[in-house]
C-alpha positions as CSV (number, residue, x, y, z in Angstrom):
1,M,-185.8,97.1,-105.2
2,G,-184.8,94.4,-102.7
3,D,-181.6,92.3,-102.8
4,D,-183.6,89.2,-103.8
5,T,-184.5,90.7,-107.2
6,V,-183.7,88.1,-109.8
7,R,-181.4,89.2,-112.6
8,P,-181.0,87.4,-116.0
9,A,-177.7,85.6,-116.0
10,P,-175.1,86.4,-118.7
11,R,-174.7,83.7,-121.3
12,P,-172.1,81.1,-120.6
13,A,-168.7,81.9,-122.1
14,S,-165.7,79.7,-123.1
15,S,-162.5,79.8,-121.2
16,A,-161.1,81.9,-124.0
17,G,-163.5,84.7,-123.2
18,S,-167.0,85.8,-124.3
19,V,-168.0,84.5,-127.7
20,P,-171.2,84.9,-129.7
21,L,-172.6,81.4,-129.1
22,D,-174.6,79.7,-126.3
23,R,-172.3,77.2,-124.7
24,E,-175.2,75.3,-123.2
25,I,-176.5,74.6,-126.7
26,L,-173.1,73.6,-127.9
27,D,-172.8,71.1,-125.1
28,L,-175.9,69.2,-126.3
29,P,-175.3,65.7,-127.9
30,F,-176.2,67.1,-131.3
31,Y,-172.6,68.4,-131.4
32,E,-169.2,66.6,-131.2
33,P,-166.1,68.1,-129.7
34,R,-164.8,69.1,-133.1
35,H,-167.9,71.2,-133.7
36,R,-167.6,72.9,-130.3
37,A,-163.9,73.7,-130.7
38,R,-164.2,75.1,-134.2
39,A,-167.3,77.1,-133.5
40,L,-165.8,78.7,-130.3
41,A,-162.6,79.4,-132.2
42,L,-164.6,81.3,-134.9
43,G,-166.7,83.0,-132.3
44,Q,-163.5,84.3,-130.6
45,W,-162.0,85.3,-133.9
46,C,-165.1,87.4,-134.6
47,E,-165.0,89.0,-131.1
48,D,-161.4,89.9,-131.5
49,R,-162.1,92.0,-134.7
50,A,-164.6,94.5,-133.4
51,E,-162.7,97.4,-135.0
52,F,-162.6,95.6,-138.4
53,W,-166.4,95.1,-138.4
54,E,-167.0,98.7,-137.6
55,Q,-164.7,99.8,-140.4
56,A,-166.5,97.4,-142.8
57,R,-169.9,99.0,-142.0
58,Q,-168.5,102.4,-143.2
59,E,-167.6,101.0,-146.6
60,T,-169.9,100.5,-149.6
61,P,-171.6,97.1,-149.8
62,D,-169.4,96.1,-152.8
63,K,-166.1,97.2,-151.2
64,A,-167.1,95.6,-147.8
65,G,-168.2,92.4,-149.5
66,R,-164.9,91.9,-151.2
67,H,-162.8,93.0,-148.2
68,I,-164.6,90.7,-145.8
69,L,-164.5,87.8,-148.2
70,R,-160.7,88.2,-148.5
71,V,-160.3,88.4,-144.7
72,L,-162.3,85.2,-144.2
73,G,-160.2,83.5,-146.9
74,E,-156.9,84.6,-145.4
75,A,-158.0,83.5,-142.0
76,G,-158.8,80.0,-143.3
77,W,-162.5,80.0,-142.6
78,L,-163.3,79.2,-146.3
79,A,-160.6,76.6,-146.7
80,F,-163.2,73.8,-146.6
81,L,-164.4,74.9,-150.1
82,D,-161.1,73.6,-151.5
83,Q,-161.2,69.8,-151.2
84,S,-157.5,69.6,-150.7
85,A,-158.0,71.5,-147.4
86,A,-161.4,70.0,-146.4
87,G,-161.5,69.1,-142.7
88,A,-158.4,71.0,-141.7
89,P,-158.8,72.5,-138.2
90,E,-158.4,76.0,-139.5
91,S,-161.1,75.5,-142.1
92,G,-164.0,75.6,-139.7
93,G,-164.6,71.9,-140.3
94,A,-167.6,72.3,-142.6
95,D,-167.6,70.2,-145.7
96,P,-170.9,70.7,-147.6
97,A,-169.9,68.0,-150.1
98,D,-169.4,65.2,-147.6
99,G,-171.6,66.5,-144.9
100,D,-170.8,68.7,-141.9
101,F,-173.7,71.2,-141.9
102,R,-173.6,71.4,-138.1
103,S,-170.3,73.3,-138.4
104,L,-171.7,75.4,-141.3
105,C,-174.8,76.3,-139.2
106,L,-172.6,77.2,-136.2
107,A,-170.4,79.4,-138.4
108,R,-173.3,81.3,-139.8
109,E,-174.7,81.8,-136.3
110,A,-171.4,83.2,-135.0
111,L,-170.9,85.5,-138.0
112,A,-174.5,86.8,-138.0
113,Y,-174.3,87.6,-134.3
114,T,-171.1,89.5,-135.0
115,E,-171.8,91.3,-138.3
116,D,-174.4,90.9,-140.9
117,L,-172.0,91.6,-143.8
118,A,-169.7,88.8,-142.5
119,D,-172.5,86.3,-142.6
120,F,-173.6,87.5,-146.0
121,A,-170.1,87.1,-147.5
122,F,-169.6,83.7,-145.9
123,S,-173.0,82.4,-146.8
124,I,-173.1,83.4,-150.5
125,Q,-169.6,82.2,-151.1
126,T,-170.5,78.8,-149.5
127,L,-173.8,78.7,-151.4
128,S,-172.2,79.2,-154.8
129,A,-169.3,76.9,-154.2
130,T,-171.3,73.9,-152.9
131,P,-172.8,73.0,-156.3
132,I,-169.3,72.8,-157.7
133,L,-168.2,70.6,-154.8
134,R,-171.2,68.3,-155.2
135,Y,-171.7,68.3,-159.0
136,G,-168.6,69.7,-160.6
137,T,-166.1,67.8,-162.7
138,E,-162.5,67.5,-161.4
139,E,-161.4,70.2,-163.9
140,Q,-164.2,72.6,-162.7
141,R,-163.3,72.0,-159.1
142,R,-159.6,72.6,-159.7
143,R,-160.3,75.7,-161.7
144,F,-162.6,77.5,-159.3
145,L,-162.5,76.2,-155.8
146,P,-159.0,77.1,-154.6
147,A,-159.6,80.8,-155.4
148,M,-163.1,80.6,-153.8
149,A,-161.5,79.1,-150.7
150,S,-158.9,81.9,-150.5
151,G,-161.6,84.6,-150.9
152,T,-160.0,86.0,-154.0
153,L,-162.8,84.8,-156.3
154,A,-166.3,85.8,-155.3
155,G,-169.2,83.5,-156.3
156,A,-173.0,84.0,-156.7
157,F,-175.9,81.6,-157.2
158,A,-178.2,83.0,-160.0
159,V,-181.6,81.2,-159.9
160,S,-184.3,83.8,-159.2
161,E,-186.2,85.6,-161.9
162,E,-188.8,88.4,-161.6
163,Q,-191.7,86.3,-162.9
164,A,-190.7,83.0,-161.3
165,G,-189.8,83.9,-157.7
166,S,-189.7,80.8,-155.6
167,D,-191.1,78.6,-158.4
168,V,-187.8,77.2,-159.8
169,A,-189.7,75.1,-162.3
170,A,-191.0,78.3,-164.0
171,L,-187.6,79.7,-164.8
172,A,-187.4,81.2,-168.3
173,L,-183.7,82.1,-169.0
174,R,-182.9,80.1,-172.1
175,A,-179.7,78.3,-173.0
176,E,-179.9,77.1,-176.6
177,R,-177.3,74.6,-178.0
178,D,-175.3,75.9,-180.9
179,G,-172.7,73.4,-181.9
180,D,-170.2,73.0,-179.1
181,E,-171.6,76.0,-177.3
182,Y,-174.7,77.2,-175.4
183,V,-176.2,80.7,-176.0
184,L,-177.9,82.2,-173.0
185,N,-180.6,84.9,-173.4
186,G,-182.8,86.3,-170.6
187,H,-182.6,87.8,-167.1
188,K,-181.9,86.9,-163.5
189,A,-183.2,89.0,-160.6
190,W,-182.3,89.8,-157.0
191,I,-178.9,88.1,-157.2
192,A,-176.8,88.3,-154.1
193,N,-173.2,89.3,-154.8
194,G,-174.5,90.3,-158.3
195,T,-172.3,93.4,-158.5
196,I,-169.1,91.8,-157.3
197,A,-169.2,88.1,-158.3
198,D,-166.4,86.7,-160.5
199,L,-168.4,83.5,-161.1
200,F,-172.1,82.7,-161.4
201,V,-173.8,79.4,-161.0
202,V,-176.7,79.9,-163.3
203,I,-179.9,77.8,-163.7
204,A,-181.2,78.1,-167.3
205,R,-183.8,76.3,-169.5
206,T,-182.3,73.9,-172.1
207,G,-185.6,72.3,-172.9
208,E,-185.2,68.6,-172.3
209,G,-188.8,68.6,-171.0
210,P,-191.5,70.8,-169.4
211,G,-191.1,72.6,-166.2
212,P,-188.4,71.2,-163.9
213,L,-187.3,68.6,-166.5
214,G,-185.9,71.3,-168.9
215,L,-183.4,73.0,-166.6
216,T,-179.6,72.9,-166.6
217,A,-176.9,74.4,-164.4
218,F,-174.0,76.4,-165.9
219,L,-170.8,78.0,-164.6
220,V,-170.6,81.5,-166.0
221,P,-167.5,83.7,-165.4
222,A,-168.5,87.3,-164.8
223,D,-166.3,88.5,-167.7
224,T,-168.2,86.3,-170.3
225,P,-169.3,88.5,-173.2
226,G,-173.0,89.0,-173.2
227,L,-173.4,88.9,-169.3
228,R,-173.9,92.2,-167.6
229,V,-175.3,93.8,-164.5
230,R,-178.6,95.1,-165.7
231,E,-179.4,97.1,-162.5
232,P,-177.6,97.3,-159.1
233,L,-180.1,97.1,-156.3
234,E,-180.3,99.0,-153.0
235,V,-182.0,96.8,-150.3
236,I,-183.0,97.6,-146.8
237,A,-179.9,96.1,-145.3
238,P,-177.0,97.4,-147.5
239,R,-175.5,94.4,-149.5
240,S,-174.4,93.6,-153.0
241,F,-177.5,92.8,-155.0
242,A,-178.3,93.1,-158.7
243,H,-180.5,92.1,-161.7
244,L,-178.5,90.4,-164.4
245,A,-178.9,90.4,-168.2
246,F,-177.8,87.6,-170.6
247,E,-177.6,88.8,-174.2
248,D,-176.3,86.2,-176.6
249,C,-174.0,85.0,-173.9
250,R,-171.9,82.1,-175.3
251,L,-170.5,79.3,-173.2
252,P,-168.5,76.3,-174.1
253,A,-170.2,72.9,-173.5
254,G,-167.8,72.3,-170.6
255,S,-169.6,75.0,-168.6
256,V,-172.5,72.6,-167.8
257,L,-172.5,71.8,-164.1
258,G,-173.7,68.3,-163.5
259,R,-175.7,66.7,-166.3
260,R,-177.8,68.4,-168.9
261,G,-181.4,68.6,-167.7
262,G,-180.3,68.2,-164.1
263,G,-180.5,71.8,-163.1
264,F,-183.7,71.5,-161.1
265,V,-182.0,68.8,-159.0
266,V,-178.9,71.0,-158.4
267,A,-181.1,74.0,-157.4
268,M,-183.4,72.1,-155.1
269,D,-180.7,70.0,-153.5
270,L,-178.8,73.3,-152.7
271,L,-181.9,75.1,-151.3
272,E,-183.0,72.2,-149.2
273,R,-179.5,72.0,-147.6
274,F,-179.0,75.7,-147.1
275,R,-182.4,76.6,-145.6
276,M,-181.3,75.3,-142.2
277,T,-178.3,77.6,-142.4
278,V,-180.6,80.6,-142.9
279,G,-182.3,79.5,-139.7
280,A,-178.9,79.4,-138.1
281,A,-178.1,83.0,-139.2
282,A,-181.5,84.0,-137.8
283,V,-180.5,82.5,-134.4
284,G,-177.4,84.6,-134.5
285,F,-179.3,87.8,-135.2
286,A,-181.9,86.9,-132.6
287,R,-179.3,86.1,-129.9
288,R,-177.6,89.4,-130.5
289,A,-181.0,91.2,-130.2
290,A,-181.9,89.2,-127.0
291,D,-178.5,90.0,-125.4
292,A,-178.8,93.7,-126.3
293,A,-182.4,93.8,-124.9
294,Q,-181.2,92.0,-121.7
295,G,-178.3,94.5,-121.3
296,R,-180.7,97.4,-121.8
297,A,-183.1,96.1,-119.2
298,R,-180.4,95.6,-116.6
299,Q,-179.0,99.1,-117.1
300,R,-181.9,101.4,-117.8
301,S,-183.3,103.2,-114.8
302,I,-187.0,103.8,-114.8
303,Y,-189.7,104.4,-112.2
304,G,-187.2,104.3,-109.3
305,G,-185.9,100.9,-110.3
306,L,-184.6,99.2,-113.4
307,L,-186.4,98.4,-116.7
308,F,-185.9,94.7,-115.9
309,D,-188.1,95.0,-112.8
310,L,-191.2,95.7,-114.9
311,P,-193.3,92.5,-115.3
312,T,-194.0,93.1,-119.0
313,V,-190.2,93.3,-119.6
314,K,-189.5,90.1,-117.7
315,A,-192.2,88.4,-119.7
316,D,-190.7,89.6,-123.0
317,L,-187.2,88.5,-122.0
318,A,-188.6,85.1,-121.0
319,D,-190.4,84.7,-124.3
320,M,-187.2,85.6,-126.2
321,E,-185.3,82.9,-124.3
322,V,-187.9,80.3,-125.0
323,E,-188.0,81.2,-128.7
324,L,-184.2,81.2,-128.9
325,N,-183.9,77.8,-127.4
326,A,-186.6,76.3,-129.7
327,A,-185.0,77.8,-132.8
328,S,-181.5,76.6,-131.8
329,L,-182.7,73.1,-131.2
330,L,-184.6,73.0,-134.5
331,V,-181.5,74.1,-136.4
332,A,-179.3,71.7,-134.6
333,R,-181.7,68.8,-135.3
334,A,-182.0,69.7,-139.0
335,A,-178.2,69.8,-139.4
336,W,-177.8,66.6,-137.4
337,E,-180.4,64.9,-139.6
338,L,-178.5,65.9,-142.8
339,D,-175.1,65.0,-141.4
340,R,-176.3,61.5,-140.5
341,G,-177.7,60.9,-144.0
342,S,-181.4,61.1,-143.1
343,R,-183.6,61.0,-146.2
344,G,-186.1,63.3,-144.4
345,F,-183.7,66.1,-143.6
346,A,-185.4,68.5,-146.1
347,K,-188.5,68.7,-144.0
348,H,-186.5,69.5,-140.9
349,S,-184.5,72.1,-142.9
350,S,-187.7,73.8,-143.7
351,I,-189.0,73.6,-140.2
352,A,-185.8,75.1,-138.8
353,K,-185.8,77.9,-141.4
354,L,-189.5,78.7,-140.9
355,H,-189.5,78.8,-137.1
356,A,-186.1,80.4,-136.6
357,T,-186.7,83.3,-139.0
358,E,-190.2,84.1,-137.8
359,A,-189.0,83.9,-134.2
360,A,-186.0,86.1,-134.9
361,Q,-188.3,88.7,-136.4
362,R,-190.3,88.8,-133.2
363,I,-187.3,88.9,-130.9
364,V,-185.7,91.7,-132.9
365,D,-189.0,93.6,-132.8
366,R,-189.1,93.2,-129.0
367,C,-185.5,94.4,-128.8
368,V,-186.4,97.6,-130.7
369,Q,-189.4,98.1,-128.4
370,M,-187.3,97.7,-125.3
371,F,-184.9,100.3,-126.5
372,G,-187.7,102.8,-127.2
373,A,-186.7,105.8,-129.3
374,A,-183.0,104.9,-129.0
375,G,-183.7,101.8,-131.0
376,L,-185.1,103.8,-133.9
377,V,-181.9,105.8,-134.4
378,Q,-180.2,105.0,-137.7
379,G,-177.1,103.0,-137.2
380,S,-178.0,101.8,-133.7
381,L,-177.8,98.1,-133.1
382,P,-181.5,97.5,-132.8
383,E,-182.2,99.5,-136.0
384,R,-179.5,97.6,-137.9
385,L,-180.9,94.3,-136.7
386,Y,-184.4,95.3,-137.6
387,R,-183.4,95.9,-141.2
388,Q,-181.1,92.9,-141.4
389,I,-183.5,90.3,-140.1
390,R,-186.4,90.9,-142.5
391,S,-184.8,89.4,-145.6
392,L,-184.2,86.0,-144.0
393,R,-187.9,85.3,-144.1
394,V,-187.6,85.5,-147.9
395,Y,-184.2,83.9,-148.7
396,E,-184.1,80.3,-149.8
397,G,-187.9,80.2,-150.1
398,T,-190.4,82.4,-148.2
399,S,-192.1,81.3,-145.0
400,E,-195.2,80.4,-147.0
401,V,-193.1,78.1,-149.2
402,Q,-191.7,76.4,-146.1
403,Q,-195.2,75.9,-144.8
404,S,-196.2,74.3,-148.1
405,T,-193.1,72.1,-148.1
406,I,-193.7,70.9,-144.5
407,A,-197.4,70.2,-145.3
408,G,-196.3,68.2,-148.4
409,A,-193.9,66.1,-146.2
410,L,-196.8,65.3,-143.9
411,D,-198.9,64.1,-146.8
412,A,-196.1,61.9,-148.0
413,R,-195.7,60.4,-144.6
414,R,-199.4,59.6,-144.3
415,A,-199.3,58.0,-147.8
416,R,-196.7,55.5,-146.5
């Protein structure tokens, strides 16, 4: 091995030290100084708490979820969920009500790079608080958002059902009017934070019309009589998941979120916005895998040289870098489109989610391959990433749903 052997350069770091973000991407015109400053601050905060993340992985998913949520709240990273604190420097700068999804995407990328459970806690809390920010009454916001911002009240978004899947218009959970109350009967399935949530945003059928016209959103506290966890679920990457049952679950009329019959709009608006953030999390996982693979290749001795000297390994690392750059740019473009008020942001959100999650799956798989048998050991970084990345191709609509959405947008554009 000669002295002219090319080595992959380490990723750029901020002056504060190494952080889980690519500074070259942050320096692109998609981002403003406030995005860079807050993203780097969160990245450094994550880096400084390596022992805490290791401890959290030893806890049960329920305990870890509550613990991490509280720590995120205490550190101010959820403060933007309380409108009185929106935009404060310590809040991370993201305001999903008024539009700062670039900060939200960068936050998910940094957290996913650092620890899957941290991204999960942050994302589900933000996902469930955003409908209240966007559609809630002043009383609903005052009642729930301060505690969600502090991390003391855990939220969940309950839309999925076993027979409906990604088809929101086919939801069957019924909410029948009874005087000044609604009575909910039915089930929800695969609900993230289902075993620890204190508040559920629930989409149910009130029957104003067929399909999507007959849905309404409700705010359902977890201690409401008639609501129970039907079955806790164990998923491939340990997290809080559950099936829920609603049995004569009575809610006051003031529990309606938004307008009666507007539940489909609430659900689709939320999913269209958050798909790009799933792509951002995928970038975080993929960047962690690519960095780990690069480190392995530069250190592993093989055939009298280093693993990196093998042409096939160089090709894999190059492909990882290309896919990472493409995914990062697509996520940045989608968030920029949304933040600037583009009517076509939903297509870009689906594009970012589709490409980033599929690319991340390939990058993580290459990382496992590069580690060989060491990457198959339970609890190793490649093994954890391999389990963690798979769900992102399902969340907020499967890859096939994204392809259909993108194709539909092309048809609409041609019709104009």
